[in-house]
Structure formats: structure tokens, C-alpha cells
LOTIKOL-608520 format. One record per residue (C-alpha): residue number from 1; residue in one letter; chain; z negated, x negated, y. Coordinates in steps of 0.1 Angstrom, whole numbers. Each point is the difference from the previous one (the first is absolute). Example, Ala and Ser with C-alpha at 12.3 -4.5 7.8 and 13.67 -1.06 7.14 Angstrom:
REM residues 2
+-----+--------+--------+-------+-------+-------+
: num : residu : chaine :    zz :    xx :    yy :
+-----+--------+--------+-------+-------+-------+
:   1 :      A :      A :   -78 :  -123 :   -45 :
:   2 :      S :      A :     7 :   -14 :    34 :
+-----+--------+--------+-------+-------+-------+
END
This chain:
REM residues 203
+-----+--------+--------+-------+-------+-------+
: num : residu : chaine :    zz :    xx :    yy :
+-----+--------+--------+-------+-------+-------+
:   1 :      M :      A :   417 :  -313 :  -418 :
:   2 :      G :      A :    36 :     9 :     8 :
:   3 :      D :      A :     6 :    24 :   -30 :
:   4 :      R :      A :   -28 :    25 :     8 :
:   5 :      M :      A :     2 :    -5 :    38 :
:   6 :      T :      A :   -37 :     2 :     5 :
:   7 :      H :      A :   -15 :   -12 :    33 :
:   8 :      H :      A :   -34 :   -15 :    -5 :
:   9 :      P :      A :   -15 :   -23 :    27 :
:  10 :      D :      A :   -12 :   -25 :   -27 :
:  11 :      D :      A :    37 :    -7 :    -7 :
:  12 :      L :      A :     5 :    -9 :    36 :
:  13 :      I :      A :   -31 :   -22 :     0 :
:  14 :      R :      A :    14 :   -19 :   -30 :
:  15 :      L :      A :    35 :    -4 :    15 :
:  16 :      F :      A :   -14 :   -11 :    34 :
:  17 :      N :      A :   -24 :   -25 :   -15 :
:  18 :      R :      A :    27 :   -14 :   -23 :
:  19 :      C :      A :    23 :    -5 :    30 :
:  20 :      F :      A :   -25 :   -13 :    26 :
:  21 :      L :      A :   -34 :   -11 :   -13 :
:  22 :      Q :      A :    10 :   -35 :   -10 :
:  23 :      Q :      A :    24 :    -9 :    28 :
:  24 :      W :      A :   -15 :    19 :    29 :
:  25 :      N :      A :   -37 :     2 :   -13 :
:  26 :      T :      A :     1 :    38 :     7 :
:  27 :      E :      A :    -9 :    29 :   -22 :
:  28 :      L :      A :     3 :    37 :     2 :
:  29 :      V :      A :   -33 :    19 :    -4 :
:  30 :      R :      A :    -8 :    36 :    -5 :
:  31 :      G :      A :   -24 :    12 :    27 :
:  32 :      E :      A :   -23 :    30 :     1 :
:  33 :      D :      A :     2 :     5 :    38 :
:  34 :      E :      A :    24 :    -8 :    28 :
:  35 :      P :      A :    26 :   -28 :    -5 :
:  36 :      E :      A :    -5 :   -35 :    13 :
:  37 :      Y :      A :    12 :   -35 :    -2 :
:  38 :      V :      A :   -27 :   -26 :    -7 :
:  39 :      P :      A :     8 :   -37 :     3 :
:  40 :      A :      A :   -14 :   -25 :   -25 :
:  41 :      S :      A :   -34 :   -14 :     9 :
:  42 :      G :      A :   -28 :   -21 :   -14 :
:  43 :      E :      A :   -13 :    31 :   -18 :
:  44 :      Y :      A :    33 :    10 :   -16 :
:  45 :      P :      A :    29 :   -24 :    -7 :
:  46 :      H :      A :    30 :    24 :     3 :
:  47 :      H :      A :    15 :    19 :    28 :
:  48 :      R :      A :    -3 :    38 :    -8 :
:  49 :      V :      A :    24 :    28 :     8 :
:  50 :      V :      A :   -23 :    30 :    -5 :
:  51 :      F :      A :    16 :    35 :    -3 :
:  52 :      A :      A :   -17 :    33 :     6 :
:  53 :      H :      A :   -16 :    22 :   -26 :
:  54 :      G :      A :    20 :   -13 :   -29 :
:  55 :      F :      A :    32 :    17 :    13 :
:  56 :      Y :      A :    33 :   -13 :   -12 :
:  57 :      A :      A :    17 :     8 :    33 :
:  58 :      S :      A :   -27 :   -19 :    19 :
:  59 :      A :      A :     5 :   -30 :   -22 :
:  60 :      L :      A :    37 :    -1 :     9 :
:  61 :      H :      A :    -8 :     5 :    37 :
:  62 :      E :      A :   -26 :   -28 :     2 :
:  63 :      T :      A :    23 :   -23 :   -19 :
:  64 :      S :      A :    28 :     7 :    25 :
:  65 :      H :      A :   -24 :   -11 :    29 :
:  66 :      W :      A :    -9 :   -32 :   -19 :
:  67 :      C :      A :    37 :    -8 :    -6 :
:  68 :      I :      A :     7 :     1 :    37 :
:  69 :      A :      A :   -31 :   -18 :    12 :
:  70 :      G :      A :     6 :   -37 :    10 :
:  71 :      E :      A :   -21 :   -30 :   -11 :
:  72 :      R :      A :   -23 :     2 :    31 :
:  73 :      R :      A :    -6 :    37 :    -4 :
:  74 :      R :      A :    -9 :    -4 :   -37 :
:  75 :      Q :      A :   -29 :   -22 :    10 :
:  76 :      L :      A :   -16 :    29 :    20 :
:  77 :      Y :      A :   -19 :    31 :   -11 :
:  78 :      D :      A :    24 :    30 :     0 :
:  79 :      Y :      A :    26 :   -25 :    13 :
:  80 :      G :      A :   -18 :    -1 :    33 :
:  81 :      Y :      A :    11 :    35 :    10 :
:  82 :      W :      A :   -22 :    28 :    13 :
:  83 :      Y :      A :     7 :    33 :   -17 :
:  84 :      C :      A :    -2 :    31 :    22 :
:  85 :      P :      A :   -12 :    28 :   -23 :
:  86 :      D :      A :    13 :    35 :    -5 :
:  87 :      G :      A :    -3 :    20 :    32 :
:  88 :      R :      A :    22 :   -21 :    22 :
:  89 :      T :      A :    14 :    10 :    33 :
:  90 :      A :      A :    38 :     4 :     4 :
:  91 :      Q :      A :     2 :   -35 :    16 :
:  92 :      Q :      A :   -21 :   -16 :   -28 :
:  93 :      Q :      A :    21 :    18 :   -26 :
:  94 :      A :      A :    32 :   -13 :    16 :
:  95 :      E :      A :   -14 :   -36 :    -3 :
:  96 :      F :      A :   -11 :     7 :   -36 :
:  97 :      E :      A :    34 :    12 :   -10 :
:  98 :      K :      A :    17 :   -31 :    16 :
:  99 :      V :      A :   -19 :   -24 :   -22 :
: 100 :      E :      A :     2 :    22 :   -31 :
: 101 :      V :      A :    38 :     0 :    -2 :
: 102 :      R :      A :     4 :   -32 :   -20 :
: 103 :      P :      A :   -29 :     5 :   -25 :
: 104 :      Q :      A :    10 :    36 :    -7 :
: 105 :      A :      A :    36 :   -11 :    -5 :
: 106 :      L :      A :   -12 :   -26 :   -25 :
: 107 :      E :      A :   -23 :    26 :   -17 :
: 108 :      W :      A :    30 :    23 :    -4 :
: 109 :      I :      A :    20 :   -28 :   -16 :
: 110 :      F :      A :   -29 :    -8 :   -23 :
: 111 :      S :      A :    -4 :    37 :    -9 :
: 112 :      E :      A :    37 :     4 :    -9 :
: 113 :      A :      A :    -1 :   -32 :   -20 :
: 114 :      A :      A :   -29 :    15 :   -20 :
: 115 :      G :      A :    16 :    35 :    -3 :
: 116 :      F :      A :   -29 :    14 :    21 :
: 117 :      R :      A :     4 :    26 :    26 :
: 118 :      F :      A :    -5 :   -13 :    36 :
: 119 :      H :      A :   -16 :    20 :    28 :
: 120 :      I :      A :     3 :   -12 :    36 :
: 121 :      S :      A :   -35 :    -1 :    15 :
: 122 :      L :      A :    -7 :     9 :    36 :
: 123 :      D :      A :   -37 :    -4 :    -7 :
: 124 :      N :      A :   -13 :    21 :    29 :
: 125 :      L :      A :   -12 :    33 :   -14 :
: 126 :      S :      A :   -26 :     7 :    27 :
: 127 :      G :      A :    17 :   -15 :    30 :
: 128 :      D :      A :    30 :    10 :    21 :
: 129 :      G :      A :    24 :    -5 :   -28 :
: 130 :      A :      A :    31 :   -21 :    -2 :
: 131 :      A :      A :    14 :   -13 :    33 :
: 132 :      D :      A :    35 :     7 :   -14 :
: 133 :      E :      A :    -1 :     8 :   -37 :
: 134 :      A :      A :    38 :     2 :    -5 :
: 135 :      R :      A :     5 :   -33 :    18 :
: 136 :      F :      A :   -27 :   -17 :   -21 :
: 137 :      R :      A :    16 :    12 :   -32 :
: 138 :      R :      A :    34 :   -13 :    11 :
: 139 :      A :      A :   -15 :   -33 :    10 :
: 140 :      V :      A :   -16 :    -5 :   -34 :
: 141 :      S :      A :    33 :    10 :   -17 :
: 142 :      Q :      A :    20 :   -24 :    21 :
: 143 :      Q :      A :   -24 :   -28 :    -5 :
: 144 :      A :      A :     1 :     5 :   -38 :
: 145 :      L :      A :    38 :    -2 :     1 :
: 146 :      R :      A :    -2 :   -31 :    22 :
: 147 :      Y :      A :   -22 :   -17 :   -25 :
: 148 :      L :      A :    24 :     7 :   -28 :
: 149 :      D :      A :    29 :   -13 :    20 :
: 150 :      Q :      A :   -15 :   -30 :    17 :
: 151 :      G :      A :   -27 :    -9 :   -25 :
: 152 :      L :      A :   -36 :     6 :    -9 :
: 153 :      P :      A :   -29 :   -24 :     9 :
: 154 :      V :      A :    -6 :   -25 :   -29 :
: 155 :      R :      A :   -31 :    16 :   -14 :
: 156 :      A :      A :    14 :    35 :     4 :
: 157 :      K :      A :    32 :   -10 :   -19 :
: 158 :      R :      A :   -21 :   -14 :   -29 :
: 159 :      F :      A :   -21 :    32 :    -2 :
: 160 :      C :      A :    30 :    23 :     2 :
: 161 :      D :      A :    18 :   -19 :   -28 :
: 162 :      A :      A :   -32 :     2 :   -21 :
: 163 :      L :      A :    -2 :    38 :     6 :
: 164 :      L :      A :    37 :     5 :    -8 :
: 165 :      E :      A :    -4 :   -19 :   -33 :
: 166 :      A :      A :   -33 :    17 :   -10 :
: 167 :      Y :      A :    12 :    35 :     7 :
: 168 :      G :      A :    36 :    -3 :   -10 :
: 169 :      Q :      A :    13 :    12 :    33 :
: 170 :      R :      A :    27 :   -26 :     9 :
: 171 :      R :      A :    30 :    22 :    -9 :
: 172 :      Q :      A :   -14 :    29 :    21 :
: 173 :      F :      A :   -10 :   -21 :    30 :
: 174 :      G :      A :    22 :    -4 :    30 :
: 175 :      P :      A :     6 :     8 :    37 :
: 176 :      H :      A :     7 :    37 :    -7 :
: 177 :      R :      A :   -37 :     4 :    -9 :
: 178 :      F :      A :   -11 :    -7 :    36 :
: 179 :      R :      A :    23 :    22 :    20 :
: 180 :      L :      A :   -13 :    32 :    15 :
: 181 :      P :      A :    18 :    32 :    -7 :
: 182 :      D :      A :    14 :     2 :    35 :
: 183 :      D :      A :    12 :   -36 :     2 :
: 184 :      T :      A :    36 :     9 :    -8 :
: 185 :      E :      A :    13 :   -26 :    25 :
: 186 :      Q :      A :   -16 :   -27 :   -22 :
: 187 :      R :      A :    19 :    10 :   -31 :
: 188 :      S :      A :    29 :   -23 :    -4 :
: 189 :      E :      A :    20 :   -19 :   -26 :
: 190 :      R :      A :   -27 :   -27 :     1 :
: 191 :      A :      A :   -21 :    22 :   -22 :
: 192 :      N :      A :    25 :    -8 :   -28 :
: 193 :      E :      A :    -3 :   -37 :     6 :
: 194 :      W :      A :   -37 :    -3 :   -10 :
: 195 :      S :      A :    -4 :   -30 :   -22 :
: 196 :      E :      A :   -34 :     8 :   -14 :
: 197 :      S :      A :   -12 :   -33 :    14 :
: 198 :      I :      A :   -23 :     1 :    30 :
: 199 :      P :      A :     3 :   -30 :    23 :
: 200 :      V :      A :   -31 :   -19 :    11 :
: 201 :      C :      A :    -7 :   -11 :    35 :
: 202 :      S :      A :   -24 :   -27 :    13 :
: 203 :      E :      A :   -35 :    11 :    11 :
+-----+--------+--------+-------+-------+-------+
END
């Protein structure tokens, strides 16, 4: 997979299921419509992280949400959250962006670990737009750097390591990949101290 650097969602499905199906009873599933999280039930024995339309980026994004969700949330459909669709007001968009910082930071980390281009998503094409687009981008960047410095959640660390290994990106991976072009104040000698080993934090 790493030599040709192809990005096929079936590869993510295999990696995810290898990492999580046995221990966490959760599988990644290609969906044909909108993404969703479906807990195990009497009709189906495994929890399912369903990503949208077979898109590679959607698989990474939905995985990031699952890696953040706690035990109680993982027993609820869509983690118990109500999703406000495209067309949000400025106030609704501000709330959306507040809760999207951590999952998008993880998605960025996963994308870099797979050598896949990441696009920050404001996800409000027909609404009032980003409450503060520049601030949101900075927040996602800073959260990604914080994860690398302070540690990834346990499941996120496992998936990130699996991606780095599968796509051969460990040597290219590091904090420099998550700094925005204008973040000159964040550039320091610490960039040379990157150990290629991401710490793990408790969930």
C-alpha cells in the first residue's frame, strides 16, 4: 500500500477492523448515504461507523469522531448528538465549529499519517458561512499540535500508528505538517526535537 500511495477506502476498512473489531466490537462500514454511527443491537452484533458515499476522507473523519467518543456515547445512535444540517445560522455555525475542532484535528493527523491531503471542513455551504474561518483553522492546527505534544487518545494512537506503518509515512510525519503558513511564532527549535513517537493519553 505504501509503495504506490493509493488511497482506497477498502484499505481503511481493513485497517480499522484489524485494529478495533475484536477488542472494541466496532467495524468501519462503507455507506451509500449520509454518515452515521450505529450501536450494536439484537439485529446486528457489532457497532458500526458508517462513512458517507464510500469517500476516503469521510472514512477518516468518521473514525476521528469514534476515537473521541466515550463509552457512554458509543452506546447511542450517532453518539447521542443531534446534527444540525447545512444551512446553519451564524450562531449555529459557531457551535458546530466549537465541537468540530478535536475531530478535525484528529482527521488531519490521520490524513498526514496516510499521506492523504486534508481539507478543513466548515460544512455550511448554504448558510451564513464560517463564524470565524481563520480562527477555526488556527484552532484545528493548535489542537493537532497539542495532540502530538500531549498525547493522542488510546484508539486514535492505535489507528495513527497503523496508518503510518501501512502508508510508510513515519519519516515524513511530524509537527511541521500541522502548522499554518502564517504561524511563524510557533516555529521553534522544538521542531528539531521530534522523536517520531507520538505519546498516548488516557481517554
